BAMIRO-935982 format. One line per field, with one value per residue (C-alpha): residue number from 0; x, y, z. Coordinates in steps of 0.5 Angstrom, whole numbers, plus 500, padded with zeros to 3 digits. Layout:
BEGIN
seq	NUM	...
px	X	...
py	Y	...
pz	Z	...
This chain:
BEGIN
seq	0	1	2	3	4	5	6	7	8	9	10	11	12	13	14	15	16	17	18	19	20	21	22	23	24	25	26	27	28	29	30	31	32	33	34	35	36	37	38	39	40	41	42	43	44	45	46	47	48	49	50	51	52	53	54	55	56	57	58	59	60	61	62	63	64	65	66	67	68	69	70	71	72	73	74	75	76	77	78	79	80	81	82	83	84	85	86	87	88	89	90	91	92	93	94	95	96	97	98	99	100	101	102	103	104	105	106	107	108	109	110	111	112	113	114	115	116	117	118	119	120	121	122	123	124	125	126	127	128	129	130	131	132	133	134	135	136	137	138	139	140	141	142	143	144	145	146	147	148	149	150	151	152	153	154	155	156	157	158	159	160	161	162	163	164	165	166	167	168	169	170	171	172	173	174	175	176	177	178	179	180	181	182	183	184	185	186	187	188	189	190	191	192	193	194	195	196	197	198	199	200	201	202	203	204	205	206	207	208	209	210	211	212	213	214	215	216	217	218	219	220	221	222	223	224	225	226	227	228	229	230	231	232	233	234	235	236	237	238	239	240	241	242	243	244	245	246	247	248	249	250	251	252	253	254	255	256	257	258	259	260	261	262	263	264	265	266	267	268	269	270	271	272	273	274	275	276	277	278	279	280	281	282	283	284	285	286	287	288	289	290	291	292	293	294	295	296	297	298	299	300	301	302	303	304	305	306	307	308	309	310	311	312	313	314	315	316	317	318	319	320	321	322	323	324	325	326	327	328	329	330	331	332	333	334	335	336	337	338	339	340	341	342	343	344	345	346	347	348	349	350	351	352	353	354	355	356	357	358	359	360	361	362	363	364	365	366	367	368	369	370	371	372	373	374	375	376	377	378	379	380	381	382	383	384	385	386	387	388	389	390	391	392	393	394	395	396	397	398	399	400	401	402	403	404	405	406	407	408	409	410	411	412	413	414	415	416	417	418	419	420	421	422	423	424	425	426	427	428	429	430	431	432	433	434	435	436	437	438	439	440	441	442	443	444	445	446	447	448	449	450	451	452	453	454	455	456	457	458	459	460	461	462	463	464	465	466	467	468	469	470	471	472	473	474	475	476	477	478	479	480	481	482	483	484	485	486	487	488	489	490	491	492	493	494	495	496	497	498	499	500	501	502	503	504	505	506	507	508	509	510	511	512	513	514	515	516	517	518	519	520	521	522	523	524	525	526	527	528	529	530	531	532	533	534	535	536	537	538	539	540	541	542	543	544	545	546	547	548	549	550	551	552	553	554	555	556	557	558	559	560	561	562	563	564	565	566	567	568	569	570	571	572	573	574	575	576	577	578	579	580	581	582	583	584	585	586	587	588	589	590	591	592	593	594	595	596	597	598	599	600	601	602	603	604	605	606	607	608	609	610	611	612	613	614	615	616	617	618	619	620	621	622	623	624	625	626	627	628	629	630	631	632	633	634	635	636	637	638	639	640	641	642	643	644	645	646	647	648	649	650	651	652	653	654	655	656	657	658	659	660	661	662	663	664	665	666	667	668	669	670	671	672	673	674	675	676	677	678	679	680	681	682	683	684	685	686	687	688	689	690	691	692	693	694	695	696	697	698	699	700	701	702	703	704	705	706	707	708	709	710	711	712	713	714	715	716	717	718	719	720	721	722	723	724	725	726	727	728	729	730	731	732	733	734	735	736	737	738	739	740	741	742	743	744	745	746	747	748	749	750	751	752	753	754	755	756	757	758	759	760	761	762	763	764	765	766	767	768	769	770	771	772	773	774	775	776	777	778	779	780	781	782	783	784	785	786	787	788	789	790	791	792	793	794	795	796	797	798	799	800	801	802	803	804	805	806	807	808	809	810	811	812	813	814	815	816	817	818	819	820	821	822	823	824	825	826	827	828	829	830	831	832	833	834	835	836	837	838	839	840	841	842	843	844	845	846	847	848	849	850	851	852	853	854	855	856	857	858	859	860	861	862	863	864	865	866	867	868	869	870	871	872	873	874	875	876	877	878	879	880	881	882	883	884	885	886	887	888	889	890	891	892	893	894	895	896	897	898	899	900	901	902	903	904	905	906	907	908	909	910	911	912	913	914	915	916	917	918	919	920	921	922	923	924	925	926	927	928
px	701	708	713	720	726	730	738	740	746	751	749	750	757	759	756	761	767	765	765	771	775	772	774	781	781	778	784	789	787	782	775	770	764	758	752	747	741	735	730	724	719	718	712	705	701	694	689	683	681	674	670	665	659	657	664	666	673	677	677	683	686	693	697	704	709	714	714	719	720	724	720	715	710	707	700	698	692	691	686	687	682	683	679	679	676	676	679	685	686	687	687	691	689	692	690	689	684	682	681	680	687	688	687	687	679	674	671	678	680	673	674	671	670	674	669	668	672	669	671	670	667	662	663	666	673	677	682	685	692	690	685	684	681	681	688	691	692	693	697	699	702	700	706	709	704	706	703	704	701	702	699	694	696	703	704	709	710	709	710	712	713	715	722	722	717	711	712	706	707	703	708	712	710	715	714	719	718	723	724	728	734	732	726	726	722	719	716	716	716	716	724	729	733	740	740	734	727	729	730	737	738	741	738	734	726	723	716	714	711	717	719	726	728	728	735	736	737	734	730	723	720	713	709	708	706	708	706	711	711	715	717	720	722	719	721	722	716	715	710	708	704	704	704	700	701	695	698	699	704	712	716	722	722	729	730	736	735	733	728	724	722	717	718	712	711	703	697	696	698	693	696	693	696	694	695	697	700	702	705	699	694	697	696	689	687	691	687	681	682	685	681	682	686	682	681	685	682	685	689	693	697	699	705	706	710	711	717	717	719	714	714	708	703	707	712	707	704	711	712	706	708	715	713	708	713	718	712	713	707	704	697	698	701	702	704	707	706	708	700	699	698	704	704	696	692	686	689	692	697	694	700	703	697	691	685	683	689	689	682	684	690	685	680	686	689	682	680	686	684	690	689	691	693	696	699	696	699	695	698	693	696	694	692	685	684	684	678	680	683	677	672	677	677	669	668	674	677	685	689	690	696	694	687	689	691	698	702	707	711	711	711	706	710	705	700	695	694	687	684	682	679	675	668	668	675	673	667	670	676	671	668	674	676	669	670	677	674	669	675	680	677	683	683	686	689	696	697	704	708	702	707	705	712	713	719	719	719	716	711	712	709	709	715	714	721	722	717	715	716	722	721	725	728	733	732	724	725	728	724	723	718	719	719	721	722	717	720	715	710	711	708	714	719	717	721	723	726	725	730	726	729	735	738	733	730	724	718	716	722	720	712	706	708	706	702	698	690	686	678	675	682	686	693	698	702	697	695	701	702	695	695	696	691	686	687	687	680	677	681	678	671	672	673	668	663	664	666	662	668	673	678	685	689	697	699	706	704	701	698	695	689	691	691	684	684	690	696	703	710	716	718	724	729	736	738	744	745	744	737	735	736	733	726	725	725	720	715	715	714	708	705	705	702	696	698	699	699	706	712	719	720	724	731	731	728	734	740	746	751	756	756	752	744	743	745	742	735	736	736	731	725	727	725	720	716	714	713	705	705	710	712	718	719	724	725	727	735	735	737	731	730	723	724	725	731	736	735	738	733	727	729	729	722	719	721	720	713	711	711	708	702	701	701	696	690	694	696	689	687	692	689	682	685	688	682	678	684	690	694	700	701	709	711	717	719	717	710	710	715	715	718	724	729	734	729	728	733	732	731	733	728	720	714	708	702	704	708	712	719	723	730	733	740	742	749	753	756	753	751	749	745	745	738	735	731	726	725	721	721	722	720	723	717	721	724	720	726	730	729	731	729	729	734	734	740	743	743	747	743	745	742	744	743	736	734	731	729	722	720	714	713	711	703	701	696	698	693	696	694	697	699	699	701	695	691	685	687	691	685	681	686	685	688	693	693	700	700	706	707	714	719	717	711	707	702	701	696	696	691	690	684	683	678	675	670	668	673	669	665	667	666	670	665	663	656	653	654	659	665	667	671	674	678	683	685	690	692	696	696	700	705	699	692	692	686	685	678	675	670	666	662	658	660	655	660	666	661	659	666	667	673	676	682	686	691	694	701	703	710	714	711	714	711	706	699	693	686	684	677	673	667	664	658	658	656	661	657	658	665	669	665	669	676	681	685	692	698	705	711	714	720	724	724	726	732	738	739	744	745	742	735	730	725	718	713	707	701	694	692	687	682	676	674	669	672	665	663	666	670	674	679	683	688	693	701	704	712	714	718
py	777	776	773	777	774	770	770	763	760	761	768	769	766	771	777	775	774	781	784	782	784	791	792	790	795	800	799	800	807	806	808	802	803	806	801	801	805	801	801	805	800	793	794	792	786	787	782	784	788	789	794	799	799	804	806	807	805	800	799	795	793	793	789	791	785	787	792	797	803	808	814	811	805	802	803	796	796	801	803	803	807	808	811	814	820	823	819	823	823	817	818	813	814	810	812	809	804	804	812	818	822	829	831	838	840	839	846	849	845	842	835	829	825	819	813	813	809	802	795	792	794	791	789	783	781	784	779	782	784	791	797	800	807	811	814	811	804	802	796	793	787	783	781	786	791	796	800	803	807	807	809	805	807	805	802	807	807	813	812	805	803	796	797	800	798	803	806	809	811	816	822	819	816	814	812	811	811	809	814	813	817	821	824	832	834	840	843	841	848	854	855	859	854	856	851	853	850	843	839	837	830	831	838	838	839	841	843	847	854	859	866	865	870	868	870	863	857	850	852	851	858	861	856	849	845	838	837	835	835	829	830	825	824	818	816	824	826	830	826	829	827	830	827	831	829	832	833	839	837	838	834	832	830	826	826	822	822	815	815	820	819	822	823	826	828	827	826	821	819	822	822	824	822	827	823	829	828	835	840	844	838	837	844	844	837	839	846	842	839	844	850	854	861	867	872	878	885	889	894	889	887	894	897	897	901	900	901	900	907	912	916	920	921	927	922	917	923	925	918	918	925	922	917	922	927	921	919	912	907	906	903	902	905	901	902	897	898	906	908	904	907	903	898	896	892	896	903	909	913	920	924	921	919	923	920	927	928	920	921	927	923	917	921	924	918	914	920	918	911	909	904	904	897	897	891	888	882	877	878	883	887	886	892	894	900	897	896	890	886	887	885	879	877	878	873	868	867	867	861	858	854	851	855	862	866	864	870	872	878	882	889	892	888	883	880	874	870	870	863	863	855	858	860	866	868	868	872	877	878	879	884	888	888	892	896	898	899	904	908	907	905	901	897	891	888	885	880	879	875	869	863	865	869	870	874	869	862	858	860	867	872	880	882	885	888	892	894	890	893	897	904	907	900	900	892	891	884	882	878	882	878	873	866	859	853	848	841	837	835	830	836	841	836	830	824	825	832	835	840	846	853	849	847	842	848	846	846	852	856	863	861	859	853	847	844	850	849	852	851	844	841	842	842	847	841	839	846	850	850	852	859	863	859	860	867	869	865	870	876	874	873	880	884	881	882	889	892	887	887	882	882	883	879	879	873	871	864	859	852	848	851	858	861	861	866	870	873	872	875	871	874	878	877	882	887	882	879	872	874	877	870	866	870	866	859	861	865	859	854	858	857	850	851	854	861	864	872	872	876	878	885	888	891	887	888	888	892	889	894	894	894	900	898	902	897	891	896	897	889	888	892	890	883	885	888	881	878	877	881	887	891	895	894	895	896	902	900	900	906	909	905	908	907	915	915	914	917	910	906	911	909	902	902	907	901	895	897	901	894	891	896	895	887	888	885	879	878	879	874	869	871	869	862	861	862	857	852	853	855	859	866	865	859	854	853	846	848	850	845	839	835	839	836	842	847	842	845	852	857	864	865	864	864	869	864	860	864	870	869	873	873	877	879	876	878	884	888	884	887	881	874	867	865	858	858	852	851	855	863	868	875	881	885	891	891	885	886	882	875	868	863	855	855	850	852	857	864	870	876	884	887	894	897	899	893	887	881	879	875	872	865	863	861	866	872	877	882	889	896	903	903	909	910	908	901	904	909	904	899	904	905	901	894	892	884	882	876	872	867	862	867	866	861	859	855	857	858	863	863	868	871	876	877	884	885	889	887	890	884	879	873	872	869	870	873	878	885	883	881	879	874	874	868	870	866	867	863	864	859	859	864	869	869	871	871	874	872	874	870	874	871	876	882	887	889	891	895	899	900	902	898	897	894	899	895	888	887	881	878	873	874	877	882	888	887	888	887	888	885	886	883	885	880	878	884	889	895	896	894	900	906	911	908	909	902	902	897	899	895	892	888	894	895	888	888	882	878	873	867	871	871	877	879	882	887	889	893	893	900	905	900	901	894	893	888	886	884	878	880	877	880	877	880	878	878	881	881	886	883
pz	348	343	347	347	343	347	346	345	350	344	343	350	350	344	347	353	349	345	352	354	348	348	355	353	348	352	357	352	351	345	346	345	339	342	342	337	339	342	336	338	336	333	329	329	325	322	326	322	316	313	308	310	306	300	299	306	306	310	317	320	327	329	335	337	336	341	346	348	353	348	348	353	352	345	344	344	339	333	328	321	316	309	304	297	298	291	284	286	293	298	306	310	318	324	331	338	337	345	346	342	340	339	331	328	330	324	325	324	318	315	312	311	318	320	323	330	334	336	339	332	325	321	314	310	311	306	303	297	296	294	295	288	287	280	280	286	289	297	298	305	309	315	319	320	318	312	307	300	295	288	281	278	271	272	278	280	288	291	298	301	309	308	310	317	323	325	332	335	342	346	345	339	332	327	320	314	307	301	295	289	289	283	286	287	293	295	301	309	311	314	314	310	305	303	298	294	294	292	299	300	304	311	312	318	317	323	324	330	329	332	333	330	325	318	318	321	316	316	322	324	323	323	320	320	313	313	306	300	293	289	282	278	271	268	261	260	263	269	274	281	287	294	301	307	314	317	324	328	333	333	328	325	318	316	309	307	299	299	305	309	316	320	328	331	338	339	335	330	323	318	311	305	298	292	285	281	276	274	279	278	279	285	288	285	289	295	296	294	301	305	303	296	297	299	294	295	293	287	291	295	288	289	292	300	304	312	317	325	327	324	330	329	324	320	319	315	311	309	306	302	299	298	294	290	289	286	282	285	285	292	294	301	307	314	321	325	333	333	332	339	346	350	345	347	341	338	341	338	341	343	342	336	333	335	332	329	325	323	321	317	314	312	309	304	302	301	297	292	292	297	303	311	315	322	326	332	336	340	347	351	356	363	365	369	366	359	356	351	357	362	356	355	363	363	358	361	354	356	355	362	366	373	373	372	365	363	364	358	356	349	347	352	358	362	357	357	350	347	346	339	339	344	341	346	345	337	338	343	338	332	337	338	331	330	336	333	326	329	332	326	319	317	310	313	319	320	325	328	333	333	334	339	341	348	351	357	358	363	369	370	375	375	379	386	386	379	374	368	362	365	363	357	356	350	350	351	348	354	359	366	369	375	371	373	368	367	368	372	366	360	356	357	357	352	352	344	343	336	334	336	334	331	338	341	345	350	346	351	349	348	347	351	356	353	359	358	357	351	351	353	356	349	351	348	347	341	339	339	331	330	334	328	324	329	330	322	322	327	324	317	320	324	318	313	318	319	312	308	303	301	307	307	313	313	318	320	323	318	318	313	311	313	305	305	310	310	306	308	309	310	316	319	314	313	308	305	298	301	304	297	294	300	299	292	295	301	296	292	297	300	293	294	301	298	300	293	296	299	299	303	306	300	302	308	315	319	317	315	316	310	304	303	302	295	290	294	294	287	286	291	288	281	284	289	284	282	289	289	295	294	301	303	311	315	323	327	327	319	315	312	306	302	295	294	299	293	286	283	287	285	278	279	282	277	272	275	279	272	269	275	275	267	269	275	270	269	277	279	274	277	284	281	278	285	288	283	283	288	282	285	283	283	281	280	273	273	274	267	264	268	263	263	268	268	272	277	282	279	285	283	277	278	273	274	272	266	262	265	267	272	272	277	279	286	286	288	282	277	271	267	269	267	266	265	259	258	250	246	244	250	249	254	256	257	250	246	240	245	244	247	242	241	247	252	256	260	257	259	259	260	267	268	275	273	269	271	266	265	259	256	253	246	246	251	251	256	258	260	262	261	269	274	281	284	282	282	277	273	273	269	263	256	255	251	249	248	243	243	237	237	233	225	226	220	224	232	237	243	249	255	259	264	270	272	278	283	289	294	294	299	294	288	283	276	276	272	274	279	274	267	264	257	254	248	243	237	231	225	219	213	216	213	216	223	228	235	238	245	248	254	260	264	260	263	269	264	259	265	267	260	259	252	249	245	242	240	240	236	237	233	226	219	215	215	217	212	210	217	219	226	228	235	238	230	227	223	224	231	232	231	230	234	233	227	227	224	223	226	225	219	216	216	223	225	229	228	234	236	231	226	229	228	232	230	234	230	233	231	235	235	237	242	243	249	254	255	248	244	238	232	229	222	218	213	214	208	206	201	195
């Protein structure tokens, strides 16, 4: 045992003099300076380190240097485990050497196991100064123990804990890494960040799943994602890496610009470092570990409409017809909890949503190709006449406190919460999903309130002196149970208080008491932030097992890995210009978190009052039409805000959603790429332009895929927008004669009320279709390929791809007869010879569907086309038997641009090229004298 540091006699004398001086100052009316806070810990020293055989990593043991009592006693002995799990991922885990500590269950988040705990570990002593993998190197110090990770190629430090001591107590873990001041950090969610998606020093970053409305800024919200991406400009090149702390306990992350400190209230330190070096590579490596994003059905990329307050099925029918009459696209109609009988899950209101009338409505919309989704909450009403509750009690699947199901209150009144970590709880839920689907053939499920949200706090009982829920209450969210705070356990009142709910609230505030127990003795204290994640897994399995189709699940609460099972919306926002702006940052963060199917409530969930909503809703649908998940959603207190309510908004919707529905094949191909590599559908500009430092802080524009940029109006009264344009040529998709070329600065763009600026970048081939008002019909129309060359190019190339499949199948795989993937490449050489070719994999599916390319639009070349030659599958004769190809567009149709630049759009039309067959097209560009 280490001897404590002792004060020498001269130090005691100095301390006495300082104390007397301080007393004198205080007596003269000035306050004495506050004493420096006692360190939470003095660190550890490394006492042994061995290398496990067969590349099994390093195992070491640490001993505490000096004990403290701040936040509880230090754990005396720790086990260190380090392993290069892949060429670009290294894991560093630190835990109690003597006993198993809580960690994210491996059955929820499958990953490589760490070695079992043992008094010692066999293997030769490791004495080298560093432990190198293929891309990353782990280095360490022995006394005091510290560790760092750097790049092997450049020795650039990525993470370095050498300047502050490691603290490891039962309920308080602290670790700090140093950062260069110019590092741009992103992630650490979920929260609404007023400063944009780039993290700001000294803003609070607390991770603990909470039903705190998204209108709250810098507050822990519905999800917990303790991962960040670090992007640095090194010698003019953007280089990225990511750091995940896999831990489900509550934590504060303190970012000071040159350092980042984790303060965690339980579990263990389980770090994963991802080498990048590009942002796309980082997300690929991250989702390879946490789970690839779930494939979404094609219709999910259509437009969705919902409102809390559709009082009966006739209102819902009227909404569908309102969209149809206004000629505004609509794929999915939703019900919030209005369809339920007394807000009970898996039920129908017999008066307002009678089953025969609802089924007739579903038959009608299903015949059109539309879909229907409803909400379910996790809280199960305590009601002996309710079969869902009775079956849950019979199977003993509810979370417990003091041996009894934990009582809470949500919309139905008193509820119990199912335990989805319990295998019986998950199987019970899957069975209830099946029973409900037999009652109502819904096309997806929306799981809400799953942080879990509770209107009460503490240990509650059903009142004996009044009813709960209170009949006809105008405020059903007020607690009506009899409750008392839980303060007598270290779980309900831990020694360190994270900044929960932005106010250091009790951990159990408006949620499940943290001393409650899950299956197998698991504390809610540890598993709290996993609740929505575990429910999403069970819901996904339930839908997949009964429908045999690709499930669609929308969840509010999320954790690391949730994207493998569900989509996400950004929660309860407000109909304000500020919330319109905030939506972009939150959406882009979830792409980093591995949940690319994400969007915000279009026009806002809460009403804002003044100013009027109409102009805001115009601008919001113009932006929201390009969210990956595009849904209008409002609450019962809001004015009606379906897009057809105002003529001006309907016009904006037809324009923006018209382009979205033309772009559906592109969005769906991005969905496929996300499922393969994790690549976000909506991306920050730096994903495609990591070397262009001016875009590192841009949060008011975004990319769809690598080459389409959306620059929305985000301010009231604005009729123009200032947009950052990375280098290259950018063509306005709504009017390709409008071009921004050669710029690497901010450009002012016209943006009248009913228009949004969407640009395609040079070197891109964009697959479009004719569009429509329902995705089922739109996806059957012929294709156009938009080929964007640099303006006036003489030698250039462009690339693109399209993936089409039978989206009924659960898996999204490229298999013969089930899917087709076509890669496109275009080139111009010498300013004259143009080639467009397609290379097709698994063409039979699109041949069976009769999918054809009718037109190729070429941007940026001067002159008229001639000498067209087409080969399909290497044959001249089979190419265009029933088509009449033509060229349209010539030099005389060029339009003058700022700076004298001219844009040229040329079409090769009249084609009937089968999407399922490889082809080559060539022609020459000719400029008349």
